[in-house]
matplotlib code that plots the C-alpha trace (Angstrom):
import matplotlib.pyplot as plt

x = [-84.9, -86.7, -89.6, -88.4, -90.3, -93.4, -92.2, -89.0, -91.1, -93.4, -90.7, -88.8, -92.0, -92.7, -89.1, -89.3, -92.4, -90.8, -87.7, -89.1, -92.8, -92.9, -91.4, -93.1, -92.8, -92.9, -90.3, -88.0, -88.3, -87.5, -84.5, -83.1, -83.6, -81.8, -78.9, -78.2, -79.1, -78.1, -79.8, -81.7, -78.7, -77.7, -81.3, -83.1, -86.7, -87.1, -85.4, -82.5, -84.0, -81.9, -79.7, -77.0, -75.5, -73.7, -71.2, -68.9, -66.3, -63.8, -64.4, -61.8, -60.9, -57.8, -58.0, -55.3, -54.6, -53.7, -50.4, -49.7, -46.7, -44.4, -40.9, -40.8, -40.8, -43.9, -47.6, -48.5, -51.7, -49.3, -47.3, -50.4, -51.6, -48.1, -48.1, -52.0, -51.0, -47.6, -48.6, -52.4, -53.9, -55.7, -55.8, -58.2, -61.2, -61.5, -59.6, -60.9, -58.9, -59.6, -60.3, -58.4, -59.6, -58.0, -58.3, -57.1, -57.1, -58.3, -56.1, -58.5, -61.8, -61.7, -62.5, -62.3, -63.2, -65.3, -65.1, -61.0, -58.5, -55.8, -52.9, -50.3, -51.7, -52.8, -55.6, -59.1, -57.4, -55.3, -58.4, -59.9, -56.9, -57.1, -60.9, -59.9, -58.8, -60.4, -63.8, -63.1, -64.7, -64.6, -65.7, -68.6, -67.9, -71.2, -71.7, -69.2, -66.7, -63.3, -63.8, -61.3, -63.6, -65.0, -68.6, -68.0, -66.0, -69.2, -71.2, -69.4, -69.7, -73.3, -73.3, -76.2, -76.8, -74.2, -75.5, -78.1, -75.6, -74.4, -76.1, -76.4, -77.2, -77.3, -75.3, -78.4, -80.0, -80.2, -77.1, -76.5, -78.3, -76.0, -73.8, -70.3, -67.4, -65.0, -64.2, -63.8, -66.5, -69.8, -70.1, -67.8, -68.6, -68.0, -68.3, -70.5, -71.7, -75.3, -73.8, -72.5, -73.3, -72.7, -72.0, -72.3, -68.9, -69.5, -65.7, -63.5, -63.8, -62.0, -64.9, -68.1, -71.6, -73.8, -77.6, -79.5, -82.8, -82.1, -82.6, -80.0, -77.4, -78.8, -79.1, -75.4, -74.3, -76.1, -74.4, -71.1, -72.2, -72.8, -69.4, -67.9, -69.8, -68.9, -65.3, -65.6, -66.5, -68.6, -68.9, -69.9, -68.9, -71.2, -68.9, -70.0, -73.5, -75.2, -74.7, -76.3, -79.6, -79.5, -81.9, -81.0, -82.7, -81.9, -79.1, -78.8, -77.6, -79.8, -82.4, -85.2, -84.6, -80.9, -82.2, -84.6, -81.5, -79.8, -83.1, -83.3, -79.7, -80.5, -83.4, -81.0, -78.6, -81.4, -82.4, -78.6, -77.5, -74.3, -74.2, -73.5, -73.0, -74.0, -71.6, -72.4, -69.7, -71.3, -69.0, -71.5, -72.9, -74.0, -77.8, -77.5, -75.1, -77.3, -80.2, -78.4, -79.7, -83.1, -85.6, -83.3, -83.9, -80.7, -77.2, -76.1, -73.2, -72.3, -69.1, -68.9, -67.7, -67.9, -65.7, -62.2, -62.5, -64.2, -61.3, -58.5, -60.0, -60.0, -56.5, -55.0, -57.2, -56.8, -60.4, -63.5, -66.0, -67.2, -66.7, -68.6, -71.5, -71.7, -71.5, -74.4, -76.6, -75.8, -78.3, -77.6, -77.5, -80.7, -81.1, -78.9, -77.1, -73.8, -71.0, -67.7, -65.6, -62.3, -59.9, -57.6, -58.7, -57.3, -58.9, -58.3, -60.0, -63.5, -64.5, -68.3, -69.3, -68.5, -70.5, -72.7, -70.5, -67.5, -67.1, -65.5, -62.7, -61.9, -61.9, -59.4, -57.1, -57.4, -56.3, -53.3, -52.0, -52.6, -50.4, -47.8, -47.5, -46.8, -50.5, -52.7, -56.1, -58.7, -61.4, -65.0, -67.1, -70.1, -73.4, -73.5, -69.8, -67.0, -65.1, -64.9, -62.6, -63.6, -60.9, -57.6, -54.6, -52.2, -51.3, -53.1, -49.7, -48.3, -51.4, -50.7, -47.4, -48.5, -51.3, -52.6, -49.5, -47.1, -45.1, -44.1, -42.9, -46.3, -47.0, -47.0, -49.2, -51.5, -51.9, -52.6, -55.1, -57.0, -57.2, -58.4, -61.4, -62.1, -62.0, -64.0, -67.0, -70.0, -69.6, -66.8, -63.2, -61.5, -57.7, -56.0, -52.7, -50.7, -52.0, -51.2, -47.6, -47.1, -46.4, -45.2, -46.5, -45.4, -44.6, -42.6, -45.8, -47.6, -44.8, -44.6, -48.5, -49.6, -52.6, -52.8, -54.4, -51.1, -49.7, -51.4, -51.0, -47.5, -46.2, -44.0, -41.0, -41.5, -38.0, -37.5, -40.9, -39.8, -36.6, -38.4, -41.0, -37.9, -36.2, -38.2, -37.3, -38.8, -42.0, -43.6, -42.8, -43.7, -47.3, -48.1, -47.2, -49.1, -51.9, -52.0, -52.0, -55.0, -56.9, -56.5, -57.6, -60.8, -61.6, -61.7, -64.5, -68.1, -69.0, -67.1, -69.6, -70.6, -74.0, -73.5, -75.1, -73.2, -73.6, -71.6, -70.1, -69.9, -66.4, -63.7, -63.6, -60.3, -61.4, -63.8, -65.5, -68.0, -69.6, -70.3, -72.4, -72.2, -75.6, -75.8, -75.4, -72.4, -69.5, -69.0, -66.3, -65.6, -63.6, -61.8, -59.4, -57.4, -57.2, -54.9, -51.0, -52.2, -52.0, -55.4, -57.3, -60.6, -62.5, -63.9, -67.2, -67.7, -68.0, -70.0, -68.0, -70.1, -68.9, -68.3, -66.9, -63.3, -62.3, -59.2, -57.7, -57.6, -54.7, -52.3, -53.5, -54.0, -56.7, -59.2, -60.9, -64.3, -63.8, -60.1, -58.5, -58.3, -57.7, -54.5, -54.1, -50.9, -50.8, -53.1, -53.3, -56.4, -57.9, -60.4, -61.8, -63.7, -65.4, -64.3, -60.5]
y = [120.8, 123.9, 123.2, 124.0, 126.7, 125.5, 126.8, 124.7, 121.5, 122.3, 122.5, 119.6, 117.4, 118.3, 117.1, 114.1, 113.3, 113.3, 111.4, 108.8, 108.4, 105.1, 106.5, 108.5, 112.1, 113.5, 111.1, 111.7, 115.6, 115.4, 113.2, 115.9, 118.5, 116.8, 115.6, 119.2, 121.1, 118.6, 120.1, 122.8, 125.3, 127.3, 127.7, 130.5, 131.1, 132.6, 131.4, 133.6, 135.2, 134.9, 138.2, 139.3, 140.8, 137.3, 138.4, 141.6, 142.7, 141.6, 138.1, 135.8, 132.2, 130.0, 126.2, 124.0, 120.8, 120.6, 119.4, 121.5, 123.0, 120.7, 120.9, 117.6, 119.1, 120.9, 120.3, 121.1, 123.1, 125.0, 125.8, 126.6, 129.0, 130.7, 131.1, 132.3, 134.8, 135.7, 136.0, 136.0, 137.9, 140.9, 139.2, 136.5, 136.1, 132.5, 129.1, 125.8, 123.1, 120.0, 116.6, 116.9, 113.5, 110.3, 108.4, 105.7, 107.2, 109.9, 112.2, 112.6, 111.6, 107.9, 108.9, 106.7, 109.0, 112.2, 113.5, 113.3, 115.5, 113.6, 113.3, 114.0, 117.3, 118.3, 118.6, 120.3, 123.2, 124.1, 124.2, 126.5, 128.9, 129.5, 130.0, 132.9, 134.8, 133.1, 131.8, 128.0, 125.7, 121.8, 118.9, 116.9, 113.8, 112.5, 110.1, 107.5, 106.5, 104.3, 100.6, 100.4, 102.7, 101.5, 101.9, 99.4, 96.7, 97.0, 96.5, 93.6, 91.9, 92.5, 95.0, 97.5, 100.1, 100.0, 96.5, 98.9, 102.0, 100.9, 100.7, 97.3, 96.1, 93.1, 92.5, 91.4, 94.9, 97.3, 99.4, 100.7, 104.3, 104.8, 108.0, 107.2, 109.6, 106.6, 103.8, 101.2, 98.7, 100.2, 97.3, 95.4, 91.8, 91.4, 88.7, 89.8, 88.1, 88.0, 86.4, 87.7, 91.2, 93.5, 97.2, 100.3, 102.3, 105.3, 106.3, 103.4, 100.3, 101.7, 104.4, 102.6, 104.5, 105.2, 104.4, 107.5, 105.7, 104.6, 107.8, 107.0, 107.8, 111.1, 111.8, 110.8, 113.3, 115.9, 115.3, 115.4, 118.9, 120.1, 119.0, 120.9, 124.1, 123.9, 123.8, 127.2, 125.8, 128.3, 127.0, 123.3, 121.8, 118.9, 116.5, 114.6, 115.3, 114.7, 111.1, 110.7, 108.8, 105.6, 103.8, 100.7, 101.5, 105.0, 107.7, 107.8, 111.3, 114.4, 112.4, 114.5, 113.0, 114.4, 117.8, 117.2, 116.4, 119.6, 121.4, 120.1, 121.0, 124.6, 124.7, 123.7, 126.4, 129.0, 128.4, 128.1, 130.8, 130.6, 131.9, 128.6, 128.6, 125.5, 124.9, 122.2, 120.1, 118.9, 118.7, 118.2, 120.2, 123.5, 123.3, 120.4, 122.3, 125.7, 123.1, 123.0, 126.7, 125.2, 128.3, 130.2, 127.0, 124.7, 125.7, 129.2, 128.7, 126.4, 126.0, 127.6, 124.5, 125.3, 128.3, 126.6, 124.7, 127.6, 130.0, 127.5, 127.3, 130.8, 131.4, 128.3, 129.5, 133.3, 133.6, 134.3, 133.2, 130.2, 131.8, 134.8, 132.6, 130.9, 133.8, 135.8, 132.6, 132.5, 133.8, 136.1, 134.2, 134.1, 136.3, 135.2, 132.9, 133.2, 131.4, 130.4, 131.2, 129.5, 127.9, 125.4, 123.1, 120.0, 118.1, 118.2, 120.5, 119.0, 118.5, 117.3, 121.0, 121.8, 119.0, 121.0, 124.1, 123.1, 121.2, 117.9, 119.4, 121.9, 119.7, 117.5, 120.6, 121.3, 117.8, 117.8, 121.2, 119.9, 116.8, 118.9, 120.9, 117.9, 117.0, 113.9, 113.0, 111.1, 109.2, 108.2, 105.1, 105.9, 104.4, 101.4, 101.3, 103.4, 106.3, 110.1, 112.6, 113.3, 115.7, 117.3, 116.7, 119.5, 122.6, 125.8, 127.6, 124.7, 124.9, 128.5, 127.7, 128.5, 128.1, 125.7, 126.9, 125.6, 127.2, 130.8, 133.6, 134.8, 132.4, 134.6, 137.3, 134.4, 133.2, 136.5, 137.2, 134.0, 134.9, 138.7, 137.2, 135.0, 138.1, 140.3, 138.0, 137.7, 135.7, 134.9, 134.2, 131.2, 130.5, 126.9, 127.5, 125.9, 128.4, 131.3, 129.8, 129.1, 125.4, 123.2, 119.8, 117.4, 114.4, 112.6, 112.6, 111.0, 108.4, 107.9, 107.5, 106.2, 108.6, 111.4, 114.0, 114.1, 116.0, 119.1, 118.2, 119.1, 119.4, 122.5, 122.1, 125.3, 126.6, 126.1, 127.7, 130.9, 131.2, 131.3, 134.1, 135.9, 135.9, 138.5, 136.9, 133.5, 132.7, 132.0, 135.5, 137.3, 135.4, 135.7, 139.5, 140.3, 138.2, 139.8, 143.3, 142.4, 141.0, 143.9, 146.2, 144.0, 143.9, 147.7, 147.9, 148.0, 147.2, 143.9, 142.9, 139.2, 140.1, 143.4, 144.0, 142.2, 142.5, 140.7, 142.9, 142.3, 143.1, 141.5, 138.0, 138.2, 140.3, 139.0, 142.1, 142.6, 145.8, 145.6, 148.2, 148.6, 147.8, 151.6, 152.4, 154.7, 152.8, 151.3, 149.0, 147.9, 144.9, 144.1, 141.2, 140.5, 136.4, 136.5, 137.2, 139.8, 143.8, 145.3, 148.5, 149.1, 152.3, 154.1, 154.7, 150.7, 150.5, 153.4, 155.4, 158.0, 161.4, 163.9, 161.1, 160.5, 157.0, 155.0, 151.9, 150.2, 148.0, 150.5, 153.8, 155.2, 157.9, 156.8, 159.2, 158.4, 160.4, 159.7, 157.4, 153.6, 152.0, 149.8, 146.3, 144.4, 140.5, 139.1, 142.6, 143.6, 146.6, 147.4, 150.8, 152.7, 156.1, 155.6, 155.3]
z = [286.6, 285.4, 282.8, 279.3, 277.5, 275.8, 272.2, 272.6, 273.4, 270.7, 268.0, 269.4, 269.4, 266.0, 264.8, 267.0, 265.3, 261.8, 263.0, 265.4, 265.0, 266.8, 269.9, 272.6, 271.9, 275.4, 276.6, 273.9, 274.0, 277.8, 276.8, 274.1, 276.8, 279.7, 277.2, 275.9, 279.2, 282.0, 285.2, 283.3, 283.2, 280.2, 278.8, 277.2, 277.9, 274.2, 271.2, 269.7, 266.6, 263.1, 263.0, 260.8, 263.9, 264.3, 261.9, 261.3, 258.8, 261.3, 261.1, 259.5, 260.3, 260.1, 259.6, 261.1, 262.7, 266.5, 265.1, 262.2, 264.1, 266.3, 267.8, 269.6, 273.0, 273.8, 273.4, 269.8, 271.0, 273.1, 269.9, 267.9, 270.6, 270.6, 266.7, 266.7, 269.2, 267.8, 264.2, 263.8, 266.8, 265.5, 261.9, 262.3, 264.7, 264.7, 264.6, 263.3, 265.1, 263.0, 265.3, 268.3, 269.6, 269.9, 266.5, 264.5, 261.0, 258.4, 260.4, 263.1, 261.5, 262.6, 266.3, 269.3, 271.9, 271.6, 275.2, 275.3, 273.8, 272.1, 274.5, 271.8, 271.4, 274.6, 276.8, 277.2, 279.1, 276.0, 273.9, 276.9, 276.6, 272.9, 273.2, 275.4, 272.2, 269.7, 268.7, 268.2, 266.1, 266.7, 264.6, 265.5, 263.7, 263.8, 260.8, 262.0, 264.4, 264.5, 264.2, 267.1, 269.5, 272.7, 271.1, 268.3, 270.3, 272.5, 269.6, 268.5, 271.8, 271.8, 274.9, 275.3, 274.2, 271.5, 270.1, 268.2, 267.6, 264.0, 260.6, 259.3, 255.6, 253.8, 250.6, 249.1, 249.6, 246.5, 247.2, 243.6, 244.1, 247.1, 246.7, 247.5, 248.2, 248.0, 246.0, 248.9, 249.2, 251.0, 253.3, 255.8, 257.3, 260.8, 263.3, 266.4, 269.6, 267.6, 264.5, 261.3, 260.2, 257.4, 258.6, 256.5, 255.9, 253.6, 254.0, 254.9, 256.8, 259.8, 259.8, 260.7, 260.3, 263.1, 263.1, 263.6, 263.5, 267.1, 269.2, 271.6, 269.2, 268.6, 272.5, 272.8, 270.2, 272.0, 275.2, 273.3, 271.6, 275.3, 276.5, 273.7, 274.2, 277.8, 276.7, 275.0, 271.6, 269.9, 266.4, 265.7, 262.2, 261.5, 259.6, 256.7, 257.8, 254.4, 254.7, 258.2, 257.5, 255.1, 253.6, 251.2, 247.8, 248.0, 247.4, 251.3, 251.0, 251.9, 253.4, 254.9, 258.3, 258.0, 257.5, 260.3, 262.7, 261.5, 262.4, 265.7, 266.6, 265.2, 267.9, 270.7, 269.5, 269.3, 272.8, 274.4, 276.4, 274.5, 271.0, 269.2, 265.6, 263.4, 260.1, 257.8, 255.8, 252.6, 249.8, 247.2, 243.9, 244.5, 244.7, 247.4, 249.7, 249.8, 251.1, 254.5, 255.2, 255.2, 255.7, 258.1, 260.3, 259.8, 259.5, 260.3, 258.0, 254.9, 253.1, 249.9, 248.3, 244.6, 245.0, 245.2, 241.9, 240.2, 241.5, 240.7, 237.1, 236.5, 237.9, 235.7, 232.5, 232.6, 232.3, 235.1, 232.6, 234.6, 238.0, 236.9, 235.4, 238.8, 241.0, 239.1, 240.1, 243.9, 246.0, 249.2, 252.5, 254.2, 257.4, 260.2, 257.8, 256.1, 253.5, 254.7, 251.7, 251.0, 248.6, 250.5, 253.4, 255.0, 252.3, 248.5, 246.2, 245.9, 242.2, 242.9, 243.7, 239.9, 238.5, 236.0, 236.0, 234.3, 231.1, 231.2, 229.0, 231.2, 234.2, 232.5, 231.8, 235.5, 236.4, 234.0, 235.4, 239.0, 238.1, 236.2, 239.7, 241.6, 242.7, 242.6, 241.9, 244.3, 242.8, 243.6, 242.8, 240.4, 240.7, 238.2, 238.3, 236.7, 238.5, 238.6, 240.1, 243.7, 244.8, 243.8, 246.2, 246.2, 248.3, 247.2, 246.9, 244.6, 242.4, 241.6, 240.1, 236.9, 234.3, 231.7, 229.7, 232.4, 235.3, 235.3, 237.5, 239.0, 241.6, 244.5, 243.0, 241.4, 244.9, 246.4, 243.7, 244.7, 248.4, 247.7, 245.8, 248.8, 251.0, 248.7, 248.3, 250.5, 253.8, 256.2, 254.7, 255.8, 255.4, 255.9, 257.7, 254.8, 252.5, 254.8, 255.3, 251.4, 252.2, 249.5, 248.3, 251.2, 248.8, 251.9, 253.8, 250.8, 250.7, 254.4, 255.0, 251.5, 251.8, 249.0, 251.2, 253.3, 250.5, 252.1, 255.6, 256.3, 259.9, 260.2, 262.6, 264.7, 265.0, 261.2, 260.5, 262.7, 261.1, 257.7, 258.8, 260.0, 256.5, 254.4, 251.3, 251.9, 250.4, 254.0, 255.2, 251.8, 251.8, 255.3, 255.3, 252.3, 253.6, 257.0, 255.3, 253.1, 255.9, 258.0, 255.1, 254.4, 258.2, 258.3, 255.5, 256.4, 252.9, 253.4, 256.2, 255.4, 254.5, 252.8, 249.2, 246.6, 242.7, 240.1, 237.5, 234.0, 232.7, 230.7, 230.7, 232.5, 235.4, 238.1, 239.6, 242.5, 243.9, 247.6, 249.5, 253.4, 255.3, 256.2, 252.2, 253.0, 251.5, 248.2, 247.1, 243.6, 244.0, 240.6, 240.2, 237.1, 236.8, 233.9, 233.2, 230.8, 231.4, 231.3, 231.4, 232.8, 231.9, 235.2, 233.2, 232.8, 236.6, 237.5, 239.7, 241.2, 240.2, 243.1, 245.2, 245.9, 244.9, 246.4, 245.6, 249.2, 248.1, 246.5, 248.0, 244.5, 244.0, 241.0, 239.0, 238.1, 234.8, 234.1, 231.8, 231.9, 235.2, 234.6, 236.0, 235.9, 235.7, 238.7, 240.4, 242.5, 243.2, 245.8, 244.7, 247.6, 248.2, 251.8, 252.4]

ax = plt.figure().add_subplot(projection="3d")
ax.plot(x, y, z, "-o")
ax.set_aspect("equal")
plt.show()
């Protein structure tokens, strides 16, 4: 094997020293390099430097399960590939295929085998085929594995090296400070060949937490990460990464060692020949979430987790006051980093990210509206007892049925307004497949599984879906057609580069407005979104349209005079007013 660059060894040695001070640094560094670059292949001699050229205005992502589309005859990954090529080619650049491995629960997030594609979906060749046309993101579910996995079975039997792969604690430990995303007991008692043990289960008793204090666990995941990269994966999503390192008596979230592991993975990506992007999944309050950018040395991208509940509140309340206040405090992403903006995902609408941003009374109104529109609420356990809302379970399309006042006739316009905000913001927009397809609440799925999140994880019968998309009057056809049109318009605007300059406008509280300017300062866009059911008018002078320029609303095609009368807005109307049509 070719000797790795000295700068790589030095960076890894520093991180290894922080993570594993009692181990031989040189041996561990050599083990890390061998795990990620077996045979010394695919290794750069110099680290890739942070750059905003990783992104472009054409970047947009679709989020989907491997079996969101089925027909009972063909491999679901084949059907997904067909749908992507038929309906989203040229619209989205990347696809997040949620865990496509064998699993036992949590719709894929209790993995039994990280190296094999779930045979009910397809095989690696199907992933490779999709990766030929789209940048593919995979999940590295690295906090926990299935209790029925070979790893955990070997642990129970006392077989090396798995006998030290799982985090053990004692019921006598002080676990009261531990931050929990669930209400289930944290510890699970098990019988092992070495006696009774209590294993740590952050999420469920079928998802047993791994012990990253053992460097062999880290090395195993680096080998898995390399396997994914070799199979065409170019974005690696670090699932539930915030909980990675645990210590009884502490919150066991966002530990310094967790950040060190993300930094170590970033170093490997920087020295990889393949352009591999790290995305951290940390559904936590905003300041904690932003910490995973590090100092341009951790995640390339983070989810903008505060955005979904704040947009939801704005559209339900008819005021962008809280959304506006939050956005004015958001820092621009660092060089080489970006936000992943979204409203809907495979999970519910997380409420932890708006802790301290929305008053309890407003949160209560959101919960009441979501329940009125057929949704559910999932809770989490608080330290010292008690519960609090963790997430809202509802499809985004059904969440747009009405406002705090009840249902109305503005569902599609309200939905499109919510997605237009996502497209206009600094960062890369991501769209859950069930948002693109205006999927209604799947109450049958909840009844069948007993899992609240199933409400937003419908499996479309492909012939039925295609028939709906061929019917211009169906909500599915209307929403997908309008979404494709707006995404296409967005992708053509340099001012919507993910790192283009952004300024939050101070307007009527019913309008959420942004000014974006292209990196070359040639194009300006005033992106204005009416989040209310009211007819509004905005003076061109209030948004400082420069005289002598020709201003055009990219969405409607109308010419906007910088000295004319008020610019009208219908309920939920959006305008992207640009000096370059």
